N, C-alpha and C positions, 0 to 999 in steps of 0.2 A: 516515698517522695514527700518532701516538705510542702505543706500548704502555703500558698502565697498570702501574705497579709493583705487585708482589704480595708479601705477607709470610707467612711460616710462623711460627706461634707455638708455641714449645716450652718445656716446663717440667714440673715434677713434678705428680703427682696432687694435685688440689685447690689448685693454686697461683693460680688465678684466670684461667686462659686464656680460657675461654668467657665469663665475666663481662666480661673486658676486651674480647673480640671484640664482644659486644653493645653495650658502651659506645662503642667506636670506630665502630661502624656506626649509632650513635644509635638503638638499639632499646630498647624497654622490656624490662627484665629479666624473664625467665620466673619465675613465682612458685615453681614446683617446680624444684629443682635436678636437672638431668639429666646423668648421667655420659656424657662423650664416649667413644664406643666405636670410632670409626674416623675417618679423615680427613674433615673437613667443609670443603668449598670454599664460601666465602660472600663474594661480591663480591671484594674485594682481599685477603682473609685466608684462610689455610688453618689451621684449628684442628686441633691434633693431640692424641691421647690422651696423658696423662701417662706411660703405660707405654712409649710410644715413646722417651722420653728416659731413663726410669729403668732400662730393661732393654736391655743391649747387643745382645741378639738382634734387637731391632727397629730398630737403627741403620740397617740397609739401607733401611728404609721412609723414614726421614728423608733419607737420601742421595738416594733416587729422587725424593722430593718436592722436594728442593732444586733439581732441574733445572728446575722450573716456577716458581721464585720469584726475586725480586731481593733481598729483605731477610729476615733472621731476627730475630725478637723473642725474646730469651732471658729467660724469666720467673723472677724470684725473689720468693717470697712473703715479705713483711716480718715475718710472724708465725712463720716457720719458721727455726730456728737453723741448719739444715743445708742444704747445697746438693746437688743431684743431678748437677751438672755437674763433670766432672773438670777439673783445672787446664788452661787453654788449650783447652778444649772447642771454642770458636768457630773455632779454626784448622782444624778438620776439615770445616767447611762453608764453601766459598769463595763467600760472599755477604756483603752488607753487614750487619754485626751491630749490633743495638741492644739494650742491656740495659734491662730494665724491672723496677722494683720495684713489686710489686702490694700491695694492702691497706695502703697508707700511712696510711689513716684509722683502722685498727683500734687499739683501746686498747692491745694488747700488741705493736704494731709496733715493730721495731727497724730503722729505716731505714738508719742508719750500718752496721750489721752486714750488712744485705742488699746494700748497695753494695759492701762489702768482699768478699762472696762473689761478686758479679758481676765485680768486678775480677780475681778469680782465674780465672774462666771465660772472660772476654773478652780477646783479644789487644789489640784496640783497638776504639773506638767510643763513641758516646754512651750514657749511662745516664740513664734518665728515671724520676722518682719519680711514681707514679700512684695514683689512687683511682678505680675505676670508678663509685663512688657519688657522689663530689663533683665528678668531672670533672677533678680535678687531673692535669696532665701529658698529657691526651689531645690537646690541640692541638699539643703539641710532637711527639708521635708522628706525627700527621697531616702535619705539616710535614716531618719527617725522611723520611717515605715518598715525598715528591715529589723527593727528592734522589737522584742517581745515582752518587755516588762518596763514598769515605770523606773525601776532602779537603773536599767540599761540606758533609758532615755536621759535620766538625770546625769549619769556618768558621761554620756556623749556630750550633753550640753555644757557641763562643767569643764570638759577637756577641749571643747571647740575654741578656736581662735576667732571665729566669726563674731562680728558685732551684731549680726542679724538674729541671734538666738539667745534667749535667757531661760532660766528655769524658775518656775513659780511653785511655791508650796505654802498654802495658807497657814500651816502649822509653824512655818519659819518666818512668816511676815510680821 
């Protein structure tokens, strides 16, 4: 039996990680916003608290969790002008990287800037523009999660007709 791929979602506080998790798992969004306090294993997703990414003291938790996953979703809120990821941050986690722009439907969203910030954090990988509320980009993430190599993800991205996905490779930038 083939093992199901599993993703760890990392990003800043209030970046939309739990909302994206709910949308990807096709769950109705909880009415009351609840702060993620610890790792939450839910089906094929591991939702992490924003503090784990924002505070280097917690990086060991991300590293330990990365042993249990195949993909990492790097979340950048399109309404936040700042990134919490250091340049090349993805190189520190040896898993398949997927950049995800969240809140693309927000009135104050700056999608181009969010993509720019993700390109700094990711060494290589697809970047998907999403909205948990409209469903934008969710099918692309689900498709990418079925793939088992960066080459497969690059081919998928290059053959996709969707405007919600691009492929980034620092060596080709």
